[in-house]
BAKETOR-497323 format. One record per residue (C-alpha): x, y, z. Coordinates in steps of 0.25 Angstrom, whole numbers, plus 5000, padded with zeros to 4 digits. Example, Ala and Ser with C-alpha at 12.3 -4.5 7.8 and 13.67 -1.06 7.14 Angstrom:
// BAKETOR-497323
504949825031/505549965029/
END
This chain:
// BAKETOR-497323
445645835233/445945825217/445845955212/444845985201/445345955187/445146105179/444346095166/445046135153/444546285152/445746345142/445246385128/446546375121/446746475108/447746455096/448646565094/447646685097/446346715105/445446805096/444646895104/445146845118/444146925127/442946885119/443346745120/443546745135/442246825137/441446715128/442146595136/441946665149/440346695145/440246545141/440946495153/440046565162/438846495156/439446365156/440246375169/441646365162/442846445162/443846465151/445246515149/445946555136/447346515130/448146535118/449246455112/450146525102/450946465091/452246535092/452446505077/451146575072/451046685083/452246765087/452346805101/452546955099/451246955089/450346885099/449246965104/449046955119/447946895127/447446915141/448446865153/447346755156/447446695142/448446565143/449546595133/450246465126/451246475114/452146385107/452646345094/451546255087/452546185078/452946105090/451846015096/452645995110/452746145111/451246145109/451046025119/451946105130/451146235127/449946175131/450346085143/450046175154/448546185149/448446065142/447246015152/446646155152/446246165138/444846165133/444946215119/445746255109/445246355098/446046425086/445346545081/446046585068/446346515056/447946555056/448046485069/447446355064/448746295061/449246315076/447846255081/448146135072/449546115079/448846135092/447846035091/448745895093/449045965107/447745975113/447145845109/446045835120/445445965115/444345975104/444946035093/445146005078/446245895073/447445975069/447245905055/445845975053/446546095056/447546085046/446546035036/445746165039/446946255037/447446195024/446446225012/446946115003/446746005014/445446065017/444846055003/445445915002/444645885015/443345945010/443545884996/443745735002/442545765012/441545805003/441845864988/440645964988/441046045000/442346084992/442646164979/443746104969/445146134973/446546084971/447846094978/449046164972/450446154977/451046244965/450746324952/451146224943/450546214929/450146074933/449346124946/448746224939/448246144929/447746044938/447046164946/446346204934/445746064931/445446044945/444846164950/444646254939/444446404939/444146494946/444846444958/445346484971/446746484975/446946464991/448146435000/448046305007/448546345022/448446515023/447346585031/446346685025/446146725012/447646725008/448046694995/446546654989/446446674975/445446654963/446046604951/445146614938/446246574928/447446484926/448546604925/447846664939/448046524945/449446514943/449746654947/448946634960/449546504964/450946564961/450746684970/450046594979/451146494982/452146614983/451346674994/451146535001/452546505001/453046625007/451846615018/452146475021/453746495023/453446615032/452546525041/453546405040/452546315034/453146185028/452046135019/452046155004/451146265000/449846234992/448646304987/447146264986/446546304972/444946284973/443746314965/443246454966/441946444972/440946554967/439846554978/439446614991/440446615003/440046585017/440746545030/440246475042/440846445056/440646325064/441046255076/441446105074/441246005086/442345885091/441245805082/441145875070/439745945072/439846085067/439046205073/438946305061/438846455063/437946545053/438446555039/439346685035/439246745021/440646775015/440946885004/442346875000/443346984994/443046924980/441646954980/441947104982/442947114972/444247074979/445146974973/445246904986/444446804995/444446865008/443046875016/442547005013/441246995020/440546895030/439146915033/438246835043/437346775042/437546725028/436046735024/435946595018/434846485020/434746385030/434946275020/436246325014/436746365028/436546215031/437246165018/438346265021/438646205035/438446055029/439646095020/440446165031/440346035041/440845955030/442046045028/442146045043/442245885044/443145885031/444145935039/443845865052/443745995060/443245975075/443046055087/443346195079/442646305074/442646325059/442646425049/442046375035/441946455022/440846395012/440546434998/439046424993/439046374979/437946334970/438146184972/438246194987/439246244999/440746214998/441846245009/442846345006/443646315018/443646285034/444346355045/444546285058/444246425065/443246535068/442946615055/443346755054/442446865061/441446745065/441546785079/440946925076/439946875065/439346755073/439246845086/438646965079/437646895070/437246765080/437946785093/438746665091/440046675099/440946605088/442246615097/441546545109/441046435100/442446425095/442746375109/441546305112/441746205101/443046165107/442746155121/441746085117/440446155117/439346175108/439446315102/438446415104/437746475091/436646565091/435846565078/434946695081/435446805071/435746935078/436247005065/437147015053/438547025052/439547065042/441147055042/441947125031/443547115028/443947225020/445247215011/445847335002/445347324987/446747354983/448047304991/448947424996/449147505008/447947545016/447547685014/446147695020/444947625025/443747715021/442347715027/442647645040/441847755049/440547755039/440647585041/440747605056/439447685055/438647585049/437547515056/438047365055/439447405058/440047325068/441647325068/442747365059/444247325060/445247395052/446547295051/447447385043/448047525044/448247635034/449547595026/449347445028/449547355017/448247295011/448247165004/447147074999/446846955007/447246844996/448646924998/448646905013/448147035017/447347075029/445947145028/445947295030/444647295039/443547205043/442047255046/440947185055/439547235052/438347195059/436847215059/435547145063/434847185049/435647115037/435047215028/435747325036/437047245037/436947235021/436747375020/438047415028/438747325021/438447395008/438847525015/440047485022/440647425007/440347565001/441047635012/442347555017/443447565008/444947515010/445947605002/447347564998/
END
């Protein structure tokens, strides 16, 4: 008798499996309902994840590792399981470059192309593609490779003040600055190129550093996650309203508050989704979860940027407010199966990231116990110890703590947000 061929059942993660036990439970529950079983595997890029630093996983997780700079090494690492892998996913922005290098070695799986992933992590290329696809969805911008007088003159003429300076290929809010006049722009470019060159050297990046300089958009910021099929159809989750550090008095652009639902009209939400979909198609993304940051201006919606990944804290936010299992959907879109997106509102969620008002050593975090007593309190995580250095996000700093609030009643949530902001203080 010919043995029955085993169906592919491995979900392969790149560099990290966030919330291993949770994703195992999600897949097990889904498998029971659909008469399927799944295994987890991780493949680590040894250039990015030092063996001594790597977190440990359960013994039943298949572990692979190699140097991703060599495609032959990737091929050899995958070879024992090449016919058993069902899908591959990457959940973190910092690991997208590794994901891009893995993709050509899994040609028969549903994945984004390496090129689309590269376009999505290089802000300058992203802007070029948005501009070519539809000029209306992107702000005015310029790409600079030095801080010469001619460069600054061109930026003034093409973009104008105020403007935002962003590094092309660095994650999070690192080195993002607003400039209002010429001398400030010159100083920012000098400092940014100095830091970028240092980072590029430490990470052995060969590409010449460049910065994206774009029009500062004065409007309301939102974000939205979606699941893109292999044919380019996008299933969107609800909009999230975002308040930046800039809006609460910081000279910094970290995401201070995220609140769900965003409390916008149906027609406005549909227009946001239309612009977001154009951005996804401009980058050619497919078979992936996307995180899209948007700005609502008087003249309409514009795309700030798109990440080929799950958005930060979206697993928790979508689960609390709607019962959407974001992590499971991230896998389903790659299998492929239709994502499960409940629309009934369960309640209102707010997530906060806290930075110190002044850079320095952490002395105290005041008011934590009182915040934990609030009706809307759900979770707080302290990420720094007393004595740790506190820096702003634009200078490469990490937040001191993050807080999750949830309440079925929006007015009660807003009241507790007000109480929390009066109570929680970070002292340096």
